[in-house]
N, C-alpha and C positions, 0 to 999 in steps of 0.2 A: 109378195112381201108379207112377212109375219106380222100379225096383229099383236102389238105389245100393250094393248089397253088392259088395265088391271085396277080393280077396285081397292079402296083403302084397306078393308079387312083382308083381302087377298094379299095385299102388299105386306101387311103386318105378319101374316102367316109365312110369306116368303122370307121375311127377315129372320124368323126363327129357323126355317129350313136352311137358309144360307149359313146360319150360325152353327147348327147342330148336325147337318147332313154328313153321312147317311144316318138316318134315324128311323126307328119303327113308327108306324102310324099311331100305335098306342101310346108310346112315349111322347110323341108330338102332341097328341090330344091332351095328355096330362099336363104338359107344359102350357098349352093354350088355356086350359082351365085355370091354372095358377096365375098366369100372366094377364090374360084378358077376360077370364070368367066365361069362356065359351064352352058350350056343351059338346059332347063327343059327336053328336049328329051334325052340328054346325061345322065342326072341323072336317069331318069326313065329306060333307057336301063341298066344302071349299077345296079339299084335296082333289076330288073328282073334277071340279071345274078347272083347276090349275093343270091337271093331267090332260084334259080335253084341249086346253089352250097350248099345250106343249111346253109349259114352263117347268114341270116336274115329271118324274117317273115314279110309279108306285109298283115295285116288283116284289111280290111275296111279302107285302105289308112293310117294305123297306123304302123309305122316301129319299130320293136324291133330286138335286136340281139339274135342269138341262140348260137353263138360261142364267147367266151371271147377273148380279145386282147392277153392275155398270152398264150392261146392255139394256136393261129396262130403264134405268135412269137416263141414259142417252136418248132413247126414243121418246120417253115422256117429256124430257126437257125440250127436245126439238118440237114435239107436238104443241107444247105450251107456247113456245115462241111463235110458231106458225099461226096458231089459233087466236092468240090474244094480242100479238104485236106485229101481225102481218109479216112475219119472218125476220123482223129487225132485231138483232141482238142488242145494238145500242139502245133501242127503245126499252127493251126488257131490263137492261142494266140500270138505265135511268129510273124506271119505275121501281126497281128493287131498292135502289139507294134513296129514292124519294127526296124528302126535304132534310136529310141528314140523320134520320132515325136509325139507319143501318150504315153508319160510317165504317170505313175500312181502317184497319191498323196499317202501319207502314209495311209490315211483313206481308199482309194479305194483298196489298196493292202491288208490291214487288212480285209476288207469285202470279198475280193476274197479268201483269205486264209480261212476265216471262212466258206464260202460256199463250198470250196473244202473239208475241213474236215468234214462238214455235209454230203456231198454226196460221201465220200470215203467208199468203201465196206470193 
């Protein structure tokens, strides 16, 4: 199984790659400097790491993504629920909603109910 672990800075870089791909590494570095204040060497180091992990491809200095945003989000959210809530999605939702600080609108609640019904076995 592929390892989908990714650091915060790497994820920020992936956000830009998802937004602009295909993009040259130089253009990506310029955007990263403007948006995040990162030096070229930092960006190139992260590009190398993301290539090594199989998240992106760097072909002739042209960056493309190999893994979709939703794929990483899916695996990270599953890992979070497994690690912090013993795999219990209801425990996660309860912790997320807390004491009412994160209340749901009627539309959000309806969408969640629709998703739950769609994914119920």
